[in-house]
C-alpha positions in Angstrom: 8.4 19.9 10.9 6.2 17.5 12.9 3.2 16.2 10.9 -0.3 16.2 12.3 -2.2 12.9 12.8 -4.3 13.7 9.8 -1.2 14.3 7.6 0.4 11.1 8.8 -2.8 9.1 7.9 -3.5 10.7 4.6 0.1 10.5 3.4 -0.1 6.7 3.2 -3.3 6.9 1.2 -2.4 9.7 -1.3 1.1 11.2 -1.3 3.0 8.0 -0.4 0.6 5.3 -1.5 2.7 2.1 -1.3 1.5 0.7 -4.7 0.5 3.6 -6.9 3.2 6.1 -5.8 6.1 4.2 -4.2 5.7 1.0 -6.3 6.1 -1.3 -3.3 4.4 -4.7 -2.9 3.6 -5.0 -6.6 4.0 -8.8 -6.6 1.1 -9.6 -4.3 -0.8 -6.6 -5.7 -0.8 -8.1 -9.1 -1.1 -11.8 -8.1 -4.3 -11.6 -6.0 -6.0 -8.7 -7.6 -8.2 -10.8 -10.0 -11.1 -10.6 -7.5 -12.2 -7.7 -5.3 -12.8 -10.0 -2.3 -9.3 -11.4 -2.5 -7.9 -7.8 -2.7 -9.8 -6.7 0.4 -8.7 -9.9 2.3 -5.0 -9.4 1.6 -5.2 -5.7 2.3 -6.8 -6.2 5.7 -4.3 -9.0 6.6 -1.4 -6.8 5.6 -2.9 -3.9 7.6 -3.1 -6.1 10.7 0.5 -7.2 10.4 1.6 -3.6 9.7 -0.3 -2.3 12.7 0.9 -5.0 15.1 4.6 -4.7 14.1 4.5 -0.8 14.1 3.1 -0.8 17.6 5.6 -3.3 19.1 8.6 -1.8 17.3 7.6 1.7 18.4 7.3 0.5 22.0 10.7 -1.3 21.9 12.5 1.3 19.8 14.7 2.4 22.8 15.5 -1.3 23.7 16.2 -2.9 20.3 20.0 -2.6 19.6 20.8 -0.8 16.4 23.0 -3.7 15.0 20.2 -6.3 15.5 17.2 -4.2 14.6 16.6 -6.0 11.2 16.5 -9.5 12.7 14.2 -8.2 15.4 11.9 -6.7 12.8 11.8 -10.0 10.9 10.9 -11.9 14.0 8.1 -9.5 15.0 6.7 -9.2 11.5 6.8 -13.0 10.9 5.0 -13.5 14.3 2.1 -11.2 13.3 2.0 -12.8 9.9 1.5 -16.3 11.5 -1.3 -14.9 13.7 -3.1 -13.4 10.6 -2.6 -16.7 8.6 -4.0 -18.8 11.5 -7.0 -16.5 12.0 -7.9 -16.5 8.2 -7.4 -20.2 7.9 -9.7 -20.8 10.9 -12.5 -18.3 10.1 -12.2 -17.6 6.4 -10.9 -20.7 4.8 -12.1 -19.9 1.2 -10.1 -16.7 1.4 -7.1 -18.6 2.9 -7.2 -20.9 -0.2 -7.6 -18.0 -2.6 -4.6 -16.1 -1.2 -2.4 -19.2 -1.1 1.3 -18.5 -0.8 0.9 -14.8 -0.8 -0.6 -14.8 2.7 2.6 -16.1 4.5 4.6 -13.9 2.1 3.3 -10.9 4.0 6.2 -11.6 6.3 8.6 -10.3 3.7 6.5 -7.5 2.3 8.8 -4.5 1.8 6.0 -2.1 2.7 6.0 -3.4 6.3 9.8 -3.3 6.6 9.8 0.2 5.2 7.4 1.6 7.7 9.1 -0.2 10.6 12.5 1.2 9.6 11.5 4.7 8.5 8.7 5.5 10.9 7.9 3.1 13.8 11.5 2.9 15.0 11.6 6.7 15.2 8.2 7.8 16.5 5.7 7.3 19.3 3.1 4.6 19.5 0.1 6.7 18.6 1.8 8.2 15.6 2.9 4.7 14.5 -0.6 3.4 14.8 -1.9 6.2 12.6 0.9 5.6 10.1 0.1 1.9 10.0 -3.6 2.5 9.4 -3.0 5.1 6.7 -0.4 2.9 4.9 -2.7 -0.1 5.2 -5.7 1.8 3.9 -3.6 3.0 1.0 -2.4 -0.5 0.2 -6.0 -1.9 0.5 -7.5 0.8 -1.7 -4.9 0.4 -4.4 -5.5 -3.4 -4.4 -9.3 -2.8 -4.6 -8.9 -0.4 -7.5 -6.8 -2.8 -9.5 -9.0 -5.8 -8.6 -12.2 -4.0 -9.3 -11.2 -3.1 -12.9 -9.8 -6.6 -13.6 -12.8 -8.4 -12.2 -15.4 -6.1 -13.9 -13.6 -6.2 -17.3 -12.2 -9.8 -17.1 -15.1 -11.6 -15.4 -18.1 -9.4 -15.8 -18.8 -9.3 -12.1 -17.9 -7.3 -9.0 -17.6 -9.0 -5.5 -19.1 -12.0 -7.2 -22.2 -10.2 -8.4 -22.8 -10.4 -12.2 -22.9 -7.2 -14.2 -25.4 -7.1 -17.1 -23.9 -7.2 -20.6 -20.4 -7.5 -19.3 -21.3 -11.0 -17.9 -21.3 -12.3 -21.5 -18.9 -9.7 -23.0 -15.9 -9.7 -20.8 -12.2 -9.9 -21.8 -10.4 -12.8 -20.2 -7.0 -11.2 -20.6 -7.8 -9.0 -17.6 -7.8 -12.1 -15.4 -4.4 -13.0 -16.6 -0.9 -11.6 -15.8 -0.8 -9.3 -18.8 -4.2 -7.8 -17.8 -2.8 -7.0 -14.4 0.1 -5.1 -15.8 -2.1 -3.2 -18.2 -4.5 -2.1 -15.4 -1.6 -1.2 -13.1 0.1 0.9 -15.9 -3.1 2.8 -16.6 -3.7 3.6 -12.9 -0.1 4.7 -12.6 -0.5 7.0 -15.6 -3.6 8.6 -14.1 -1.9 9.1 -10.7 1.2 10.6 -12.3 -0.9 12.9 -14.4 -2.9 14.2 -11.4 0.3 14.6 -9.3 2.1 16.6 -12.0 -0.9 18.9 -12.5 -1.0 19.6 -8.7 2.8 20.3 -8.5 3.2 22.4 -11.6 2.1 25.6 -9.9 4.7 25.4 -7.2 7.5 23.8 -9.3 7.9 26.6 -11.9 8.3 29.7 -9.8 11.1 31.6 -8.1 9.9 30.7 -4.6 10.6 27.0 -5.1 13.7 27.4 -7.3 16.9 26.4 -5.5 18.9 28.9 -7.6 16.6 31.9 -6.9 19.0 33.7 -4.6 22.0 33.0 -6.9 20.3 34.6 -9.9 19.3 37.7 -7.8 15.6 37.6 -8.8 14.3 35.9 -5.6 12.4 39.1 -4.6 10.9 39.8 -8.0 8.4 37.0 -8.1 
């Protein structure tokens, strides 16, 4: 069944969120999510690389030989990563310094390779653009959610703006690695809880049971 543009876009944000559902790209997600500004910067840079690589791979999907597709993907993704790195270094140098090594490491982000292999190499350009934007938005929102909680609780600020009371009563652990894992675990628990509540209605009935015909009760429910 062919998905609509809306379904392709929202899938990357909700059902297949790369961080909170598929658990991809966790290393940069935890490393740079101490400040909301850094999270937005890395999210937008990753979205740019994802968009560029998806478009080019979709255009060349009939030309790239199957045996050499992975090296070709690496070259294309690395090229767009270099462009993003140069642009941020030139026009947003504080962000460039804050992201550090995790900016060039976008080139090996498994989220980008996954979308190139699973979607862009099999679909048209427009659909690949929508998929890249949806996945990039999902990645950025997940980073922002983690970073917002960590910055508010760990630094008493949000986007650099001080928050009354928390400014002098914050918990430094949230700015450290253990705090990142704690916040990620809590967000994953919330996402899993919501997902299970939405699925329970269709999981426990004869219509969705793979053994319904075998037991002879498929028409009774």
